[in-house]
N, C-alpha and C positions, 0 to 999 in steps of 0.2 A: 793219786793222793799227794804227790810232791807239789803239784801246782797249788792245791788248796793250802798246804803248809807254807808255801812261798808267799801266798797272798797274806797270810796271817803275819809273817815276818815283815812284809812291806807295810802293813797297817800299823804294826808295833813301831816301826821306824818313824812313821809320821806322828803317831799319837803319843808314844812314850818318849822317844828321843827328842823330836822337835817340839811337840806341843808341851811336854812337861819338862824338857831339859834333862832327862834321866840319863846320866853318863853310865850308870851300871847297865842299863838296857843297851846302850851303844857298845859297851865292852862285850856284851853277850851276842849281839846281832852281827857285828862286823868282824871279819877276819883281820888279823893283825896287819897283814900286808895288802889290805884292800886297795884297789886302784880307783881313784876318784877322777873321772874324766871331766868333772865340773869344778875342779879345784880353783880357788880364788888366789889372787896374788899373796905371796908369803905363806901359803898353806904348806905345812910339811907333808910328807908322803905317809901312806898307811893310815891305820886307825887313829893315830895321834893327829893327823891332818884333819880328820872329820871332827875330832874334839875341838880343835882350833876353830874350825868354821862354826860349830855349834855355839861355842863360847862367845865368839865375835858377834853373832846375830842375837843371841839371847841377852848379851850385855847391852846391845843397841836397842833391842825391843824386849824389855823384861816382861811385858804382858803378852808376848807372842802367843797366838792361838792358831793351831793348824788343824784344818778339816780335810779329811780324805774325801774326795768327790767321786772317784772311780778307781777301780783296780782291775787289771786284766793280767792273766798269766798264761804263758805257753812255754813249755820246757823248763829251762832253768832261769828264764827271765820274767820279771814282773814289771808292768807299767802302772805307775800311780799318778793320778792327776789330783793336785791338792790346791788349797787356798790357805794362805797365811795372812793373819791380820795382827797388827800391833801398833804401838805408839813409839815413835823415835825419841827415846829418852837417854841414850848413851851414844858415844862416838861410834861411827860406822865408817871404817876405811878412810879416816881423815875428815869425815863430815861431822861437824859439831851437832849435838842434839837440836832438833827443830821443834819437837813437841807435836809434829804432824802425825796423824794416823795414816797408815798405809795398808793397802791390800795387795798382796803379791800372789800371783797365780803361777803354777809351775807343773812340770812333769818330770818324774824320775823314772829311769829305767834301771832296775837292779838285777844283777846276775847273782844268783844264790846257789851255793854249792854246799852240800852237807849241813844245811841249816844256818849258814853264815853268808852275809853279803860279801862278795869278793870283788865286784865291780859296780860302779855307779856312774851313770850319765845323768846330768841334771840340766834342765832348761827352765828359766823363769823370766818373768817380764821385768827385767832389771831397768830398762829405760822408763817404763811406767812408774816403777818404784822411785827412781831418781826425780821424775816429774812431781810425784806426790810429796817428796821431800823438799821440793822447790830448788833443787840443784840444777836441773835441766828445765828450760821453759817448755810448757805444753804448747802444742800447736793451737793457733787461734781458730 
């Protein structure tokens, strides 16, 4: 039963926190001292760090839409494969708004204990995102 509940938490993380930008859901789903192994430069530790990351990306891509593609669960870990789409309308880590649309694909591994995310490992196609923004040239 815990694996089914963990999948629901992972889906809520994608759809409520990232897709809708719901900080109340983030507060509910994340342990205060969550460890984010996918932290970005300047990100504080714990739950506040994930709020920082969420705010940064939602300000850069205010029309961000996240779709959960797959979710797998075993024990206290859930793997979620997702696709995010948005238009670069605000500064992102020193990159001025380009107006370019981006599609970002990624995978999160979440460790969930007693109904809260306590660890997160994140991988996304950042190079492809930078190419879509025009910051890094695409291969010919």
